[in-house]
N, C-alpha and C positions, 0 to 999 in steps of 0.2 A: 722737937728734936734738936739735939746738940751736935754741932758739925764734929767737934772733936771727938765725941763718942762713936760717930759713924766711922771716922778715919781710924780710930784705934781698933775698932772691931774688923775693918778691912785688913789692917796691917797684921792682926793677931792670925787670921786665916790665909792670908798671902803676903809674908813678910818680905817676899823677894820683889814686889812691884815697886818701880820707881815712882817719881812725883807725878808725871803725867798720866800714867796709868792708875795711879791712886785717885787722881782727881776724876778720872772717868766712871771708875768704879763707885766711888763716894756719891757721885751724882746720881748715878742709876739706882743705888740702893735706896738713897733718899726719896727719889720720885716715886719709887714703886711702894715702899713703906708708906708715904703719905697718901697716896691714891688708894691703897688697900687697906689703909688703917691698922697696919702690923707693926710690931717692933721690928727694929732693923735686924735683930739676930735671926729672925726667920726669913730674911729676904736673900741673903748671900748664899749662892748656890754651893754645893759641895765640891766644886771643881778645884783642881789643884793648880791650875795655871790660869795666867791674865787671860789668855785667848779664849779659853773655853768658859770663865766666868763672865766675860763681857758678852759672848754670844748668848749665853743663857740669860743674862739680864736683859739685854737689847730684845730677846724674843719675848720677854715677859712684860717689858715696858712698851714695846710697839707691836702687840699681836696682830693689828691689821696691815702693817706696814713693814714687818721685819724682812720678808722675803722680797718686796718689790721696791723698797727704797735704796738709793745708792748710799754708800758707806759715808759719804761727805754730807749727807743730808741730816745725820745724827748730830746734834748741837749738844755737847757735853762739857759745859764751862764749869769752872771751879765754884763749888758751892760756898758761898759767903752770905750767911744771914746776920745781918746788922739789927740786933733786937731794938737798938735806939731809934732806928728808922721806921719803927713799925707805926702804921697809921693810927691817929687818934680817931675813934668812931664814936665820940661822945657828941651826940646832937646839941647843937648850939647855933644860935642866929648870927647871921654875918654882921659883925662888930668890930671892925679894926681898931687896934689900940694906937696905931700910928697913921698918919695921913701924911704923905709927901706930895707937895704940890710944886710943879716946876714954876719958876719965876715968869716964864713967858704966858702962863695961863692961871696966874693967881686971882685974877679978877673975872675968871669965866663962870658961867652959869653952874657948871659941874662942880667946881670948887666950892661954890657958895652953898650948893645942896649939900655937898658931902660934909662940910663943916656943920651944917644945920642938922643932918640926919645922925651924926655921931658927935655930940657935944663932949664926951668923955674922952674922945681920942686926942691924943698928942699931935698937933699940926706943925710941920717943918717945911720950910721953904727951900728948895734946892735948885741948883742949875742943871739937873739932870744928870750929873757925873757922880753924884753921892751914891755909895754902895747902900741899896736897901734891901730889906726883906731878911729873912730868917735862913739859916743853914738847913733846917728841916721843912721838907715839902709840906708836911702836914700843918705846918703854922704860916702857910703862905697867907691866909685870910686875915692874920693879924695886922698885915700892913697893906695899905691902899696907896697906889702911886698914881696921881693924875698927872698926865703929861701932854706934851704937843707932839703929835706924830709927824714926822718929817719925811718918811721914806715909804713904809709899806702901806699906802693907800688902797692899791688895788693890783692883783696878781693872779695868775692862774692857780687853780687848786693844785696843791704839791702832791699829785697822785703818785703812788709807787712807781719806781722806774719801770718802764716796759708794760705797765698795765692798761687795759682799755679805760680810756678817760670818758667822762660824761660832760665835758666842756664847762664845768663850773668855774666861776670867776669870783675870786675871794675878796672881800672887803675886810681889813684887819681891824676890827672894832673891838678891841681889848685882848687880854691875854691873862688867863688864869680862870679858875671856876671854883665855887665853893661845894661843889658835889664831890662825892670820894667814889668814883666809878673804878673799880679794880683793874680794869682793862684800859684806863685812860692813857693816851701816849704822852699828855703833858708830864705825868710824873718822872718820865725819863728826858723829856725834850726841854722843859722850862728850867732854865739855869737861874733866874731871879724869882725868888720865892716870894712872891707879892702877887697882888691883884692890880693890873695895869690897865687903865682906862683913859682913852684920848679924850681931851677936852675940846678938840677942833673939829667936831662933826661936820660944821659947815664946809670946811676946807675939803673934807672927804666928798661931799656932794658935789663940789665944784670939779674935783678931780674925775668923779665918774663922767662928766660931761665930755672930757677929753679922753676917754679910754677906749681901747679897742677889745672886741669881745667874741669869745668863742661860743657857739650855739649848742653843740653838741646834739642829742636826739630830741631836743624840744622845738617848740615853734618859734622861739625867740630867744635871746641870750638870757641866761640865768645869772644873777649876781647875788651873793649872799654873804652873811657872816655866821659864825658858829664853828669856825674850824679851830680857832685857838682859845675860845671861851663859849659859853652857852649863851646864845643870842639874846635871851629875854632874862636870865636869872638876876641880872643886876638893873633892869630896864626901869624899875621905880626909881632908881637913883640917877642914872644915866639920862634917861627920857630920850633916847636916841629914836624910838619909834614915833615919837611926835614929830620929828623932822623927816625921817625917812619916808614915812607912809604918804604925806603930802608930796614930797618930791616924787616919788614913782606914779603917783595918780595922774599926774601931766605927762608921763613919760610912758605910754603904752607899749611902746617898741621894745621895752625891757620887762623882766619881772625880777623881784626881788624876794629872797627866801631868808626868814627868820627860823633858824634851826634850834631846837630847845628840847630839854626834858622838863622844864619848869611849867607852872600854871600861873606865871607872872604876867598875865594879858591886860591888866587894867589899862595900860597905856595904849596898847592896840585898839581897845575897845572905844577909848576916848579919841582917838585919832579917826575912828571910822572906817568902814571897810574899803577894800581896794581890790578890784578883780585880779591886778598883776601883781600882788603881794601875796605870797604863799606862807603861811605858817606851818612849819613841819615839825612833827614830833618823833625822837628817837623811841621805838617801841621794842619790846622783848617779851620773852616768857615771864611769867610770874616768878618763877624760881630765879632767873637772872636779875629782873628788877629788885625783889626782895633781898637777895643775898650777895649781890655783886654791884648794884648801883647805890650806894649809900648816900643817904639823905635826899634822895629824889622821890617826888611823888609816884604814887602807883599808878598802874595802867588805868584804873577807873578814873582817877582825877586827870590824868593827861587828856583821856577821851573826852571827859566833860568839858574841859578847857577848849579843846578842839571844835566841840559843838558850839560853844560860845562864840568862837572866832568864826565859824561857817556863818551863823547866824548875823553876824555884824557885816559880813559881806566878804570875808576873805576866802580865799582858795586854801586848800590843805595838802600837806605832804606828811609822809609816813617814812622812816628809815628803820628797816630790820637790819641793824648793824652795830655791833656784830652779832651774828647768829652763832651761838654757841653749841656744840655738840655734846651731849651727856646722855645718860640712860633715859629713855622716855621724851626726849627732846621734842619729837615729831608731834605727839600729842599735845605736849604743852603749847607749842607754837601754833598748832592749829586752833587752840582754844583761843589764843590771843586774836588771831584773824577772825574766828567767829564773834568774838566780843566787840571787835571793830564794826563787822558787818552788822550786828545788831543795834549799834549805837550811833554809826555816823552817816551823814548824808553823802552817799556814794557818788552823786553827780558833782560834788565839791572837791573831790580829791584829785589833784593834778598828777602827782608822781609818787612812787613807792620804790625805794632802792632796797637791794638785799645784798649783804656782803657778809662773809663768814670772819670769825676772828683771826687777826693777824697782828703780828707785832715784830719790834725789832729785837736783836739779841740782847741789847742792852735793857730793854723794857722788861724782858723776862725775868732779870735778876732784880729789877726793881719792884716787880709784882710780889713775888716770893718772899722778898724782904719785907715790904710794907704789909703784906696780907699773907701772913704765914699759913692760915687756915683756909686759904682760897682754894676752890675746886676748878676754876676755868683754865688752870694750867695742866690739869690731868688729862687732857686729850693728847693725842698723837701728833705733836707739831713738828714739822720738818723743815730745814731750809729749802726755800722754794726759788722760783725764778727771779724774783727781786731781791733776794738776799734776806727776806724776811721769814719769820716762823709762820708756817700756815699747816692747816690740814693737808692731807694728801689730796691730790686732783679727784681720786675717786670719792673721797669722803665728801669734798666740796660739790661734787656732781650730785651726790646723793641729796644733799641739802637743797640745791637749786631745782633739781627734778620733782622734789616734794613741794617747795614753798612757791616757787614762781608761778606754776599753772595755778595753785590754790589760789593766789592773790589774784590773778588774771581773771578766775572765773568769780571771785567775789567782787572786784572792782574793775569792770570791763572798761571803763572809760579812762582809767588812770595809766599813766605811762609806768610799766615795771621794768626795772633796768638793774643790772649788777654793779656794784661799785668796786673799784680797784682790784678788778679780777685779771686774770690771765687772758689776753684776747682769744686764745685757743678755746677758752672754756666760755668767755662771755659771748662768742659769735654763735654758740648754740643756742642761745635764749634771746 
């Protein structure tokens, strides 16, 4: 759909509307036409005034929440579709064209491995102040930046403001990912369009000795990577697991989590199992995995990797996050749980988190620009308690009342908890 065409159509029917009112109507017409797969000419109501047009469009766009939601919960930003920013969904291996290496780590093991792994890449030494990366997020994997991390060694998980926390302690082992998940917050959050990998892993481990940790709902503090990158997707290059696993093997008072969608577990298998190291996979319905988590392994391959990790002596974790509501979602997610139950050693599962799709206002515009054919934004998202876009409390409760009991029945030994949820909702589970 062309934004100018929608604007012209609205102006022809309601020529009296001003700029701000036009913005709201164009936004509603676009979202309805996209979700219902109809031409825009069939969407705009026959109303003669802005007020009646907006009310009719809101009712059609938010049928479940139109009567119950407050007016300020409907977020209707200007529609801006930059076709030049659309995601490139051509499957290709991770093969950076340029490798920047900070002078301070030019002789590091990681720098040597990168140069050996990508002999065709142009290697540039930098003082760390050079501007690197592309202006396009989709081209971020063209640039690899190997650096010395100086600040973000360890910090509390940046949970949504006011949400119920799980006590996660974050180790910042990288920034950027080669997967293209349509809901990923990095496409709005990451302003340096490159893959950043720290070379000073030994310094990270030293800093961990000095840290203070939250425990959350678990028997001991949980430390992990996977917030700003996939924990294992680059592990064949970084070989972080080769140092992390032995480190935690001698420190049973803590537990470490590798959080991933990948099947890149050879490094973990070589490192040998460890009871207080948990390898966790993000899982979803087949529809979401196949249509919105581009370049990622499917559920069958993720579960096969999990079984290998369990056999090697690791415990497992799983994250149903984000759960996305669409017609038939409950049956699809039930099939995922059943496939897990049929495949996995239940006694090896340490925890399972559940969280529904939420995103910042800025990310909404990134998603619809980069993935114009997405369906994940077709749900009824409202501004919620933390300023993020979320399903209504009633819809989230529907998800949790269905999925949480199912998971607890299927995996009775696992800790099942809600991720980044309103405390008033979280306390019910």
